[in-house]
C-alpha positions in Angstrom: -0.4 0.1 -0.3 1.2 3.3 -1.1 1.8 5.8 1.9 0.4 9.0 1.9 2.9 12.3 2.8 0.7 13.0 5.8 -2.1 11.1 7.9 -5.2 9.7 5.9 -7.6 11.3 8.6 -5.6 14.6 8.1 -6.1 14.7 4.6 -9.6 13.7 4.4 -10.8 16.1 7.1 -8.4 18.6 4.8 -10.0 18.2 1.7 -13.6 17.9 3.0 -13.2 21.3 4.2 -12.1 22.3 1.0 -14.7 20.8 -1.0 -17.4 21.7 1.3 -18.5 25.3 3.0 -14.4 26.4 2.7 -13.0 29.2 4.3 -15.6 32.0 5.3 -13.4 35.0 4.2 -13.2 33.2 0.8 -16.9 32.5 0.5 -17.6 35.8 1.2 -15.5 37.2 -1.5 -16.7 34.6 -3.9 -20.2 35.7 -3.1 -19.3 39.4 -3.7 -17.4 38.8 -6.6 -20.3 36.9 -8.4 -20.7 36.4 -11.6 -17.1 35.5 -12.1 -15.7 35.7 -15.6 -14.4 32.3 -17.0 -11.0 30.9 -15.7 -8.4 31.5 -18.1 -5.0 30.2 -16.0 -3.9 26.3 -15.8 -2.3 24.3 -13.0 1.3 24.0 -13.4 4.5 22.8 -10.8 7.3 24.0 -9.5 10.0 21.3 -9.0 11.0 22.7 -5.4 10.5 20.4 -3.5 8.0 17.6 -4.6 9.8 16.7 -7.6 13.2 17.7 -6.6 14.5 14.1 -6.5 12.8 13.0 -10.4 14.7 12.8 -13.3 13.4 14.6 -16.4 11.8 11.8 -18.4 9.6 11.2 -14.8 8.8 14.5 -13.9 7.2 14.9 -17.6 5.8 11.6 -17.6 4.0 12.7 -14.0 3.2 15.9 -15.5 1.5 14.6 -18.4 -0.5 11.9 -16.6 -1.7 13.9 -13.8 -2.9 16.7 -16.2 -0.3 19.4 -14.7 0.2 21.6 -17.6 3.4 23.3 -17.2 6.6 23.2 -15.0 9.1 25.5 -13.3 12.1 23.8 -12.8 14.4 24.7 -10.0 17.9 24.9 -10.2 20.4 22.3 -8.5 17.6 19.7 -8.7 18.1 15.9 -10.4 16.5 16.6 -13.7 19.7 18.8 -14.2 18.2 21.8 -16.4 21.3 24.4 -15.9 23.2 26.9 -17.7 26.1 24.4 -17.7 24.1 22.2 -20.4 26.1 21.6 -23.5 24.3 22.3 -27.0 23.4 18.7 -27.5 21.6 18.8 -24.1 19.8 21.9 -24.7 18.5 20.0 -27.9 17.6 17.0 -26.0 15.6 19.0 -23.0 13.7 21.3 -25.4 12.5 17.9 -27.6 11.5 15.9 -23.9 9.1 19.3 -23.5 7.8 19.2 -27.3 7.3 15.5 -27.3 5.4 15.7 -24.0 2.8 18.3 -24.5 4.1 19.9 -21.1 5.0 23.7 -21.3 8.3 24.6 -19.9 7.0 27.8 -18.0 10.2 28.9 -16.7 13.2 28.1 -14.6 13.5 28.9 -11.0 17.1 30.2 -9.9 18.2 31.3 -6.4 19.4 34.5 -7.9 18.9 37.5 -5.8 20.1 41.1 -5.4 20.1 42.5 -1.8 23.5 41.7 -1.0 26.1 44.8 0.5 28.8 43.5 -1.2 28.2 44.9 -5.3 30.3 42.1 -6.7 27.7 39.3 -5.5 25.0 41.5 -6.8 26.7 41.8 -10.4 27.5 38.0 -10.4 23.7 37.1 -9.6 22.8 39.5 -12.3 25.0 37.5 -14.6 24.2 34.1 -13.6 20.6 35.3 -14.1 21.7 36.2 -17.7 22.6 32.4 -18.3 19.8 31.3 -16.9 17.7 33.8 -19.4 20.0 32.3 -22.4 18.9 29.0 -21.6 15.5 29.6 -21.3 15.5 31.6 -24.5 17.0 28.1 -25.9 14.8 25.6 -24.4 11.5 27.6 -25.3 10.6 28.6 -21.6 8.5 31.9 -20.8 10.8 33.4 -18.2 13.0 32.8 -15.0 12.6 33.5 -11.2 14.7 35.4 -9.3 13.9 36.9 -5.6 14.8 39.1 -2.7 15.8 37.2 0.1 15.7 40.0 3.4 17.4 42.7 4.0 20.8 43.5 5.1 21.8 44.6 8.7 23.0 48.4 8.4 21.4 48.9 5.1 18.5 51.1 5.1 15.5 48.8 3.6 14.7 51.5 1.1 18.3 51.4 -0.4 18.1 47.8 -0.4 14.6 48.2 -2.6 16.5 50.7 -4.9 19.1 48.2 -5.4 17.0 45.2 -5.8 15.1 47.4 -8.7 18.6 48.6 -10.4 19.3 44.7 -10.7 16.0 43.9 -12.1 16.1 46.1 -14.5 19.8 45.2 -15.8 18.1 41.9 -16.1 15.1 43.0 -17.5 16.9 45.1 -20.3 19.1 41.6 -21.3 15.6 39.4 -21.0 14.0 42.2 -23.4 16.8 40.9 -26.3 15.9 37.2 -25.9 11.8 37.6 -25.5 12.3 36.4 -22.2 10.4 37.7 -18.8 12.0 38.0 -15.1 9.8 37.0 -12.3 10.5 38.4 -8.8 9.1 35.9 -6.3 7.5 37.6 -3.3 10.3 36.2 -0.6 12.5 37.0 2.4 12.0 38.3 5.6 10.8 41.9 5.5 10.9 41.8 1.6 8.3 39.5 1.2 5.9 42.2 2.5 3.9 43.4 -0.5 4.5 46.7 0.2 7.9 46.6 -0.3 7.5 44.2 -3.3 5.1 47.3 -4.6 8.0 50.1 -3.8 10.7 47.5 -6.3 8.0 47.5 -8.9 7.5 51.0 -8.6 11.0 52.2 -10.1 11.4 52.4 -14.1 11.4 48.7 -15.0 10.9 47.5 -18.2 7.6 45.5 -19.3 9.1 42.0 -19.1 9.9 42.3 -15.3 7.1 40.9 -12.9 6.0 39.5 -9.8 5.6 35.9 -9.0 3.0 35.9 -6.4 4.2 33.5 -3.5 0.8 32.6 -1.4 2.8 33.7 1.7 1.1 34.2 5.0 2.1 37.7 5.3 0.0 38.5 2.5 -2.7 38.3 4.6 -4.7 41.3 6.3 -7.3 39.9 8.8 -7.3 36.8 6.8 -7.6 38.6 3.4 -5.0 38.9 0.4 -7.2 42.3 -1.0 -4.8 44.7 0.3 -1.6 42.9 -1.0 -3.3 41.6 -4.3 -4.5 45.0 -5.1 -0.8 46.5 -4.6 0.9 44.0 -7.0 -2.0 42.6 -9.8 -1.0 44.8 -12.4 2.4 43.0 -12.2 1.3 39.3 -11.5 3.2 37.5 -14.3 3.4 34.0 -12.6 1.9 32.3 -9.3 3.1 30.1 -6.5 0.5 28.3 -4.3 1.6 25.5 -2.0 -0.8 23.3 0.7 -4.6 24.0 -0.8 -5.6 22.2 2.7 -3.9 24.9 5.0 -5.4 28.1 6.1 -4.3 30.2 3.4 -7.3 31.6 1.5 -7.1 30.0 -2.0 -10.5 30.4 -3.3 -10.0 33.9 -2.6 -6.7 34.1 -4.5 -7.9 32.2 -7.3 -11.1 34.0 -7.5 -9.0 37.1 -7.6 -6.9 36.2 -10.5 -10.2 35.3 -12.9 -11.4 39.0 -12.2 -7.9 40.1 -13.5 -7.8 37.6 -16.5 -4.8 36.0 -15.7 -4.2 33.5 -18.1 -0.8 31.8 -17.0 0.0 29.1 -14.6 -1.0 28.6 -10.7 2.4 26.7 -9.7 2.2 24.0 -6.9 5.3 24.8 -4.6 4.9 22.4 -1.4 7.6 21.4 0.8 7.5 17.4 0.7 10.1 15.9 -0.8 8.2 12.5 -2.3 9.1 9.5 -4.7 7.5 9.4 -7.9 4.5 7.2 -6.9 3.7 9.2 -4.0 4.2 12.2 -5.8 1.9 11.4 -8.7 -0.8 10.1 -6.2 -0.3 13.8 -4.4 -0.9 15.8 -7.5 -4.2 13.7 -8.7 -5.9 14.8 -5.5 -4.3 18.2 -5.4 -5.6 19.0 -9.1 -9.0 18.0 -7.8 -9.2 20.2 -5.1 -7.6 23.0 -7.3 -10.3 22.6 -9.5 -12.8 23.2 -7.1 -11.6 26.3 -5.2 -11.0 27.5 -8.8 -14.2 27.2 -10.4 -16.9 26.9 -7.9 -19.0 30.0 -7.5 
């Protein structure tokens, strides 16, 4: 018998909550927003951490059979899609995606631009450019980067400006490749939507946007309304995690419908699972996602 990644009773109780009345704040939003426009976005997967140990053929096979439409490939993971790939390896990866029917949505990097040392920032910009080159060759859409907190002794406003300047440099390069740069809402302090908004308010190329990351720090009185309103015009990608937790996913998914978001919401959950267990989880996950996204 295949082991579940959490106790069976816990899963069934959580699934029942999602499939039943839902969370009160989310239902209030749903009622207020009806009728909603049709859903235009699809379900994808970030390979951190669930699929971290799966090779690329396994990853694509499971995505196809579970109805996961797109992948964001995290750097350093077992599928090995890195800037170090030679020309032959890049052709092979591109062909595998083409054969599978699964979209290579983007590449998830750990490039970050908050460091006090300008050499570190410059190195991260260059690494981002290498991933942009790779993504363009593989047929991806963009590259995810992140802020990762503030630096002691540096004014937060100065750090936010520095991150924005680095994003501008990456974005200008991305435009030459018809790629995008997605800033993940991430990091202690920097994950506050108000701070991400400040970064985005500087003059940035249109190809630079935000990856909504479904953080607890998004919530004000249990709702995402304030943070989402601040960032909605810049949302180019979206990470979602445990649908069976307390984050108001019905509110988020309905908010994405209301802004005609037509990209992907990508599963990013902490469990590392072997392929069989991961496939089972993805089947359950998609059923919950469809209920939360489509039920009005």
